[in-house]
C-alpha positions in Angstrom: -45.2 78.8 104.8 -41.8 80.6 104.5 -41.7 83.0 101.6 -39.6 81.9 98.8 -36.3 82.7 97.4 -38.0 82.9 94.0 -38.9 86.5 93.0 -42.1 87.4 91.2 -43.4 90.8 91.9 -45.5 93.2 89.8 -46.8 96.6 90.5 -50.3 98.0 90.3 -51.9 101.2 91.4 -55.0 99.6 92.9 -55.8 100.4 96.5 -56.1 97.8 99.2 -59.7 98.9 99.6 -60.5 97.9 96.0 -59.8 94.3 96.5 -60.6 93.7 100.2 -63.7 95.7 100.9 -65.8 93.8 98.3 -65.2 90.7 100.5 -66.2 92.7 103.6 -69.1 94.6 102.2 -71.0 92.2 99.9 -74.2 94.2 100.0 -72.7 97.2 98.2 -74.9 97.5 95.0 -71.9 98.2 92.8 -68.3 97.1 92.9 -65.6 99.0 94.7 -63.0 100.4 92.4 -59.6 102.2 92.5 -59.6 105.9 93.4 -59.2 108.5 90.7 -55.6 109.6 90.3 -54.5 112.9 91.8 -54.9 116.2 90.1 -53.2 117.0 86.8 -52.6 120.3 85.0 -55.8 121.9 83.8 -58.0 120.4 86.5 -61.0 122.6 87.0 -61.6 124.2 90.4 -62.8 121.8 93.1 -66.2 123.5 93.2 -67.0 122.2 89.7 -66.9 118.7 91.2 -69.5 119.5 93.8 -72.6 117.4 93.5 -75.9 119.3 93.6 -78.6 118.5 96.0 -80.5 115.2 95.3 -84.2 115.7 95.0 -86.2 113.6 97.3 -88.5 110.8 96.2 -90.4 108.1 98.1 -89.3 104.4 98.1 -88.7 101.8 100.7 -85.0 101.2 101.5 -83.5 98.1 99.9 -83.1 94.9 101.8 -79.8 94.6 103.6 -79.3 91.0 102.5 -80.6 89.8 99.1 -83.7 87.7 99.7 -84.0 88.5 103.4 -86.6 91.1 104.4 -85.3 94.1 106.3 -86.1 94.5 110.0 -89.4 96.2 110.8 -87.7 99.5 111.6 -86.4 99.7 108.0 -89.9 99.4 106.6 -91.1 102.9 107.2 -91.5 104.9 104.0 -88.9 107.7 103.9 -88.0 110.1 101.1 -85.0 108.7 99.2 -82.8 110.7 97.0 -82.6 110.2 93.3 -79.2 108.9 92.2 -76.7 111.6 92.7 -75.2 113.0 89.5 -71.8 111.5 88.8 -68.7 113.7 89.0 -66.8 114.2 85.7 -63.8 112.0 85.2 -60.7 113.8 86.2 -58.4 115.0 83.4 -55.3 112.8 83.1 -57.0 109.7 84.5 -57.3 106.5 82.4 -60.6 105.8 80.9 -61.3 103.1 83.4 -60.7 105.4 86.3 -64.0 105.4 88.3 -65.7 108.5 89.7 -65.8 107.5 93.4 -65.2 104.6 95.7 -68.5 103.1 96.9 -69.5 102.9 100.5 -66.2 104.3 101.9 -67.9 107.3 103.4 -69.9 104.9 105.6 -66.7 103.3 107.0 -67.3 105.3 110.2 -69.0 105.2 113.6 -72.7 106.1 113.8 -72.1 108.9 116.3 -70.1 110.8 113.7 -73.3 111.1 111.6 -75.5 112.0 114.5 -73.0 114.7 115.5 -73.0 115.9 111.9 -76.7 116.2 112.1 -76.4 118.1 115.3 -73.9 120.5 113.8 -76.2 121.0 110.8 -79.2 121.7 112.9 -77.3 124.2 115.0 -76.0 126.0 111.9 -72.4 125.2 112.8 -71.7 122.7 110.1 -69.6 125.1 108.0 -67.6 126.6 110.9 -63.9 126.4 110.2 -62.3 123.7 112.3 -59.0 121.9 112.8 -58.3 118.5 114.3 -55.1 116.5 115.0 -54.4 112.8 114.9 -51.7 111.6 117.3 -51.0 108.9 119.9 -50.4 109.3 123.6 -47.7 106.6 124.3 -45.0 105.1 122.3 -45.8 101.4 121.4 -44.1 98.3 122.7 -42.5 100.2 125.6 -40.1 101.8 123.1 -39.2 105.4 122.4 -40.6 105.8 118.8 -43.1 104.8 116.2 -43.2 104.9 112.4 -46.0 107.0 111.0 -47.7 105.3 108.1 -51.1 105.1 106.4 -50.9 108.6 104.8 -51.3 107.4 101.2 -54.4 105.3 102.0 -55.8 108.3 103.9 -55.3 110.6 100.9 -57.0 108.1 98.6 -59.9 108.0 101.0 -60.1 111.8 101.1 -60.0 112.1 97.4 -62.9 109.8 97.0 -64.9 110.9 100.0 -68.6 111.4 99.3 -72.0 109.8 100.0 -73.6 107.8 97.2 -77.3 107.5 96.6 -77.1 104.0 98.2 -75.3 105.5 101.2 -78.0 108.1 101.7 -80.7 105.5 101.4 -79.1 103.4 104.1 -78.6 106.4 106.4 -82.3 107.3 106.0 -83.1 103.8 107.4 -80.8 104.0 110.5 -81.0 107.6 111.6 -84.0 108.6 113.7 -87.2 109.2 111.7 -87.2 112.8 112.9 -84.1 113.5 110.9 -84.9 116.2 108.4 -84.9 115.4 104.7 -82.9 118.5 104.0 -80.0 117.1 106.0 -79.9 114.1 103.7 -80.0 116.4 100.7 -77.1 118.3 102.2 -75.1 115.1 102.7 -75.3 114.5 98.9 -73.2 117.6 98.5 -70.6 116.8 101.1 -67.0 116.0 100.0 -63.5 116.9 101.0 -63.0 119.7 98.5 -62.6 122.3 101.3 -60.3 120.1 103.5 -56.6 120.7 104.0 -54.4 118.0 105.4 -50.8 118.4 106.5 -48.7 115.4 107.7 -45.3 114.1 108.5 -43.9 112.3 105.4 -45.0 108.7 105.4 -42.5 106.4 107.1 -41.2 109.1 109.4 -40.2 108.4 113.0 -42.8 110.0 115.2 -43.3 110.5 118.9 -46.2 110.7 121.4 -48.4 113.8 121.5 -46.9 115.1 118.2 -49.6 115.3 115.4 -49.1 112.8 112.6 -51.9 114.5 110.7 -53.6 117.9 110.9 -57.0 118.2 109.3 -58.6 121.6 108.5 -62.0 122.2 107.0 -65.7 122.7 107.7 -66.6 121.3 111.2 -69.1 118.7 109.9 -66.6 117.3 107.4 -63.6 117.3 109.8 -65.8 115.4 112.2 -66.9 112.8 109.6 -63.3 112.0 108.6 -62.2 111.0 112.1 -63.0 107.3 112.3 -61.8 106.4 108.9 -58.5 108.2 109.2 -57.9 106.6 112.6 -58.7 103.2 111.1 -56.2 103.8 108.2 -53.4 105.1 110.3 -53.6 103.2 113.6 -52.8 99.6 112.4 -50.6 100.8 109.6 -48.3 102.7 112.0 -48.4 99.9 114.6 -47.4 97.1 112.3 -44.7 99.3 110.6 -43.3 100.0 114.0 -43.4 96.3 115.0 -41.6 95.5 111.7 -39.0 98.2 112.4 -38.2 96.6 115.8 -37.6 93.3 114.2 -35.3 95.0 111.6 -33.3 96.8 114.4 -32.9 93.5 116.2 -31.9 91.5 113.1 -29.4 94.1 111.9 -29.0 95.3 108.3 -27.7 92.0 106.7 -30.3 89.5 107.8 -33.1 88.9 105.3 -36.6 89.2 106.9 -39.7 87.7 105.3 -43.3 88.5 106.3 -45.4 85.3 106.3 -48.4 86.3 108.4 -51.3 86.2 105.9 -52.8 83.0 107.4 -52.7 84.5 110.9 -53.8 88.0 110.1 -57.1 89.6 111.1 -58.8 89.0 107.8 -57.8 89.8 104.3 -57.6 93.5 104.8 -55.3 93.0 107.8 -53.2 90.6 105.8 -52.7 93.0 103.0 -52.0 95.9 105.3 -49.5 93.8 107.3 -47.6 92.9 104.1 -47.5 96.5 102.9 -46.5 98.2 106.2 -44.1 95.5 107.4 -42.2 96.2 104.1 -42.1 99.9 105.0 -40.8 98.9 108.4 -37.9 97.1 107.0 -38.9 93.6 105.9 -37.5 92.4 102.6 -40.1 90.0 101.3 -43.7 88.8 101.7 -45.4 85.5 101.0 -48.6 87.3 100.2 -49.0 87.1 96.4 -51.8 89.7 96.2 -49.6 92.2 98.2 -46.9 91.5 95.7 -49.2 92.3 92.8 -50.7 95.4 94.4 -47.7 97.0 95.9 -44.7 95.6 94.1 -43.3 93.9 97.2 -40.8 91.1 96.4 -42.7 87.8 96.8 -41.0 84.6 98.1 -42.1 81.1 99.0 -40.7 77.6 99.6 -42.5 74.3 100.1 -44.6 73.0 102.9 -44.4 69.7 104.8 -47.6 68.6 103.0 -45.7 68.5 99.7 -42.9 66.3 101.2 -45.4 64.1 103.0 -47.4 63.4 99.8 -44.5 61.4 98.4 -43.6 57.9 99.7 -41.0 56.5 97.2 -38.8 57.4 94.2 -41.1 55.4 92.0 -43.5 58.4 92.3 -41.1 60.7 90.5 -42.4 60.7 86.9 -41.1 61.1 84.3 -37.6 60.3 85.3 -35.5 61.4 82.2 -36.5 65.0 82.1 -33.7 67.2 83.4 -31.0 68.1 80.9 -27.6 69.6 82.0 -27.6 73.4 82.1 -24.9 73.4 79.4 -27.0 71.2 77.2 -27.1 67.5 76.4 -29.3 64.6 77.0 -31.8 64.6 79.9 -30.6 62.9 83.0 -32.4 60.7 85.6 -32.1 63.1 88.5 -33.6 60.6 91.0 -30.9 58.0 90.2 -28.2 60.6 90.3 -29.4 61.8 93.7 -29.5 58.3 95.1 -25.8 57.8 94.1 -25.0 61.1 95.8 -26.9 60.1 98.9 -24.6 57.2 99.5 -21.5 59.5 99.3 -23.1 62.1 101.6 -24.2 59.5 104.2 -20.7 58.1 104.1 -19.2 61.5 104.8 -21.7 62.1 107.7 -21.4 58.6 109.0 -25.1 58.2 108.8 -26.9 55.0 107.6 -28.4 55.7 104.1 -31.5 53.6 105.1 -32.4 56.3 107.7 -32.9 58.8 105.0 -36.7 58.9 104.1 -37.2 57.9 100.5 -40.4 59.8 100.2 -38.6 62.9 101.3 -35.9 62.3 98.8 -38.6 61.8 96.1 -40.2 65.1 97.0 -36.9 66.9 96.9 -36.1 65.4 93.5 -39.5 66.2 92.1 -39.2 69.8 93.3 -35.7 70.1 91.9 -36.8 68.9 88.5 -39.6 71.5 88.5 -37.4 74.3 89.8 -33.8 73.4 89.0 -32.6 77.0 89.3 -34.5 77.6 92.6 -34.2 74.3 94.5 -34.6 74.7 98.3 -35.3 72.1 100.9 -37.5 72.0 104.0 -35.5 69.8 106.3 -37.6 69.0 109.4 -40.4 66.9 108.1 -38.9 63.7 109.5 -35.4 64.0 111.0 -33.1 66.9 110.1 -29.7 65.3 110.6 -30.5 61.8 109.5 -32.9 62.4 106.7 -33.7 66.0 105.7 -30.1 67.3 105.4 -28.6 64.2 103.7 -31.5 64.1 101.2 -31.1 67.8 100.5 -27.3 67.6 100.1 -27.7 64.6 97.7 -30.2 66.4 95.5 -28.3 69.7 95.6 -25.0 68.0 94.6 -26.8 66.1 91.8 -28.0 69.4 90.5 -24.6 70.9 90.8 -23.2 68.0 88.7 -25.7 69.2 86.0 -24.7 72.8 86.3 -27.5 74.1 88.7 -27.2 75.7 92.1 -29.5 75.1 95.1 -30.5 78.3 96.8 -31.4 77.4 100.4 -32.8 75.3 103.2 -35.4 75.9 105.8 -36.1 74.8 109.4 -39.5 75.1 111.0 -39.1 73.4 114.4 -36.7 72.5 117.1 -33.7 74.3 118.4 -33.2 76.6 115.5 -29.8 78.1 116.6 -28.2 74.7 117.3 -29.6 73.1 114.2 -28.4 76.1 112.1 -24.8 75.5 113.4 -25.0 71.8 112.7 -26.4 72.4 109.2 -23.7 74.9 108.4 -21.0 72.5 109.5 -22.4 69.8 107.2 -22.7 72.1 104.2 -19.2 73.3 104.6 -17.9 69.7 104.9 -19.8 68.7 101.7 -18.4 71.8 100.0 -14.8 71.0 101.0 -15.0 67.2 100.4 -16.8 67.4 97.0 -15.0 70.6 95.9 -18.1 72.7 95.6 -17.0 76.1 97.1 -20.4 77.8 97.2 -22.0 74.9 99.1 -20.9 76.0 102.5 -22.7 79.4 102.1 -26.1 78.1 101.1 -28.6 80.3 103.0 -30.3 78.9 106.0 -33.9 80.1 106.6 -36.0 79.6 109.7 -39.6 80.1 110.8 -41.7 78.8 113.7 -43.4 81.5 115.7 -40.4 83.8 115.6 -40.6 86.7 118.2 -38.3 89.5 119.3 -37.0 87.2 122.0 -36.2 84.6 119.3 -34.1 87.2 117.4 -32.3 88.2 120.5 -31.4 84.5 121.2 -30.2 84.0 117.6 -27.8 86.9 118.0 -26.7 86.1 121.5 -25.9 82.4 120.7 -24.2 83.1 117.4 -26.6 81.3 115.0 -25.8 80.6 111.3 -29.2 81.8 110.2 -29.4 84.0 107.1 -33.2 84.4 106.5 -36.0 84.7 109.1 -39.7 84.3 108.4 -42.0 86.1 110.9 -45.8 85.7 110.9 -48.0 85.8 113.9 -45.8 87.9 116.1 -45.5 90.5 113.3 -49.0 90.9 111.9 -51.0 90.4 115.1 -48.7 92.7 117.2 -49.4 90.6 120.3 -47.2 92.8 122.6 -49.6 95.7 121.9 -52.8 95.2 119.8 -53.4 98.9 119.1 -51.3 102.1 118.8 -54.1 104.1 120.4 -54.2 107.0 118.0 -56.8 109.6 118.8 -58.3 112.5 116.7 -59.1 115.7 118.6 -60.4 119.1 117.8 -57.9 121.8 118.5 -59.7 124.9 117.0 -63.2 125.9 116.0 -64.1 129.2 114.4 -60.6 130.6 115.2 -60.8 129.7 118.9 -58.4 127.2 120.4 -60.1 124.1 121.9 -58.9 122.3 125.0 -60.0 119.0 126.5 -59.6 119.1 130.3 -59.3 115.8 132.2 -57.9 114.6 135.5 -55.4 112.4 133.5 -52.8 114.9 132.2 -51.8 112.5 129.5 -55.3 112.8 128.0 -55.4 116.6 128.0 -55.2 118.0 124.5 -52.9 120.8 123.3 -54.9 123.7 121.9 -54.5 125.6 118.6 -53.3 124.9 115.1 -49.6 124.1 115.4 -46.4 124.0 113.5 -44.0 121.1 114.5 -40.2 121.2 114.3 -37.6 118.5 114.9 -34.4 119.8 116.6 -31.1 118.1 115.9 -27.8 118.1 117.8 -24.4 118.6 116.4 -24.0 114.8 115.7 -27.1 114.9 113.5 -29.4 113.1 115.9 -32.9 114.4 116.7 -33.1 115.3 120.4 -36.5 117.0 120.7 -39.7 117.7 118.8 -41.1 121.2 119.4 -44.7 122.3 118.9 -45.4 126.0 118.3 -48.5 127.9 117.4 -49.0 128.3 113.6 -48.4 132.0 113.6 -45.1 131.9 115.6 -41.8 132.5 113.7 -40.0 129.3 112.9 -36.9 128.5 115.1 -33.5 128.7 113.5 -30.4 126.6 113.8 -28.1 128.0 116.5 -30.9 130.0 118.2 -31.4 129.6 121.9 -35.0 128.5 122.6 -37.0 128.5 125.8 -39.2 125.5 125.7 -41.5 123.5 128.1 -41.1 119.8 127.9 -44.4 117.9 128.2 -44.6 115.9 131.4 -42.1 118.1 133.2 -43.2 120.8 135.6 -41.2 123.9 136.5 -39.3 126.5 134.6 -38.6 126.5 130.9 -35.7 124.6 129.5 -33.1 126.3 127.2 -32.0 124.4 124.1 -29.9 125.4 121.1 -30.4 123.1 118.1 -27.7 122.6 115.5 -30.3 122.1 112.9 -34.1 122.5 112.7 -36.5 120.6 110.4 -40.2 121.5 109.9 -42.0 118.2 110.2 -45.3 118.8 108.4 -46.0 119.2 104.7 -49.3 120.0 103.1 -50.4 116.9 101.1 -54.1 117.6 100.4 -55.8 120.9 99.5 -59.0 121.9 97.7 -60.0 118.2 97.2 -56.7 117.2 95.5 -53.4 115.6 96.5 -51.0 118.5 96.2 -47.7 116.8 96.9 -46.1 114.1 94.8 -46.2 110.9 96.8 -43.2 108.7 97.0 -43.2 105.1 95.8 -43.4 102.3 98.4 -39.6 101.6 98.1 -38.9 105.3 98.6 -41.1 105.3 101.7 -39.3 102.2 103.0 -35.9 103.9 102.4 -37.1 107.1 104.2 -38.3 105.0 107.2 -34.9 103.3 107.5 -33.1 106.6 107.2 -35.3 108.1 109.9 -34.6 105.2 112.2 -30.8 105.4 111.6 -30.8 109.1 112.5 -32.1 108.3 116.0 -29.5 108.3 118.7 -28.7 104.8 120.1 -30.3 105.8 123.4 -33.7 106.5 121.7 -33.3 103.7 119.1 -32.7 100.8 121.5 -35.7 98.6 122.2 -35.1 97.7 125.9 -35.4 100.6 128.4 -34.8 103.4 125.9 -34.3 107.0 126.9 -37.6 108.8 126.5 -37.7 111.3 123.7 -38.7 114.8 124.8 -41.5 116.6 123.1 -41.9 120.3 124.0 -44.0 123.4 123.4 -42.9 127.0 123.0 -43.3 129.6 125.6 -46.3 131.1 123.8 -48.1 127.8 123.4 -47.4 127.0 127.0 -49.0 130.3 128.1 -52.0 129.6 126.0 -52.4 126.2 127.5 -52.1 127.6 131.0 -54.6 130.4 130.2 -57.2 128.0 128.8 -56.8 125.6 131.7 -57.4 128.3 134.2 -60.4 129.7 132.3 -62.1 126.3 132.2 -61.5 125.2 135.8 
């Protein structure tokens, strides 16, 4: 259903995980809750939050489903930890702020835990390590993506730890030869020694450039991989998809996300609402997303409401709508019928062709929402029924001092119908001396795609508002962004993954990333350097090697240089003030607007170059030669 022109949005700080994961993880023995708020002045050092080892005890693992015995391999008796001591509540958090989010540490792939055990057995679990999260190709055959998901990733990191129930479950699924001391060690694991740097959420990003850099003990860096990929991959994909719709629609068109019923589950639906808003959509139909994130919520009526009425006799009570300026209530149904005769005469359409059940539905809705009346026109016939009935009710409301706010189409040739509707609205406005009538917004839905928007623009439609569902939230043109998470350094030594596919080769070492701008203010290149290299300066001539191009170095001279990464997480705490969702949305639109037209266009864009410094290029060549 198209989101409405009625606004009702509230804000809350609860995480998407708090509301969705209880639906997806019904076996968690205690409810999921919002994450503790970030650090405040006076917070004790992170080490004071570390949970001591959990002493072992013997007990069978709990059944996975209440009332259903566990499989036989779960029945072996294994030492289970006593409940892990709870962390103290963080200073500055409200009293209801919980100590951790249950089960999130298990939102990972099993092999992350088996590798963790391997690191621990080898004594490498505390080796300092660094990993980068990036994608290899720009999505949708475009030249850019929007990097999002950072805030959810930080919430996950702040809450990361294994509960007693998590440890009990892991004892039941890891091999029976797994040492008890490893489970005791897992009780102490958290993200208090992790540092995360990232591009600001909503930034334009390009292939091979790290969205996130994660540093910390090797075992922990490994355990974070799957969850961070899960939180960033879809978020960035749907934000990018939304940005493409916004670029096609232009800045004036209103865009509404209406994909909840077509989304991949409730978590996908909420994520789609949040990240399509960042990408440039104006509204959502998703009421829970409005509550959680403060996104403006809209909604009209469905065909079912109109089809449920058959005659004006069903509009009860009749004398219920007083004029806006005051006075006795008026029979809006009778007033609308009188206006229907005049409208049909103007349109030279027989009044008997206008469906009376549809008229009754419009009247009933107008009585209920006189300040927000809008009509769905295509339940029966747009030109002979839906539009005349709408105009009749809207003019009756106008006579009482109210103003209709829109119409919607959900089928047929949307461009042609929008032109015909606009002509009729203007004719009614002129004939009946209602100046605003000709500018009533026309909204459309019906499986809208990028191609639909291109045709609307090409054919000069009269559409003001577009509702996009399936082709936004499911991203059918590309179902995944394909982000990967790769080690780049362990124990101070750069790591390199060699492969026959050059695209899949990693770039070693901990890096600093810079965006280079031309004199017009457009970014023209992203440059990766080793962390210990001096930062490039504006006006400095730089010798760089563009990824994917062989041969000598290229010389560039940027007019401005921007360091891309900021440190957002250190010592177990969020260390940078995070922007609000509207601020992230504004940043995303500003980032898109700074792109040159050649990189911003959606069809056959000019590829955006990503380069490495001479020093990083030499390191890469040296490691390749040493490993071949």
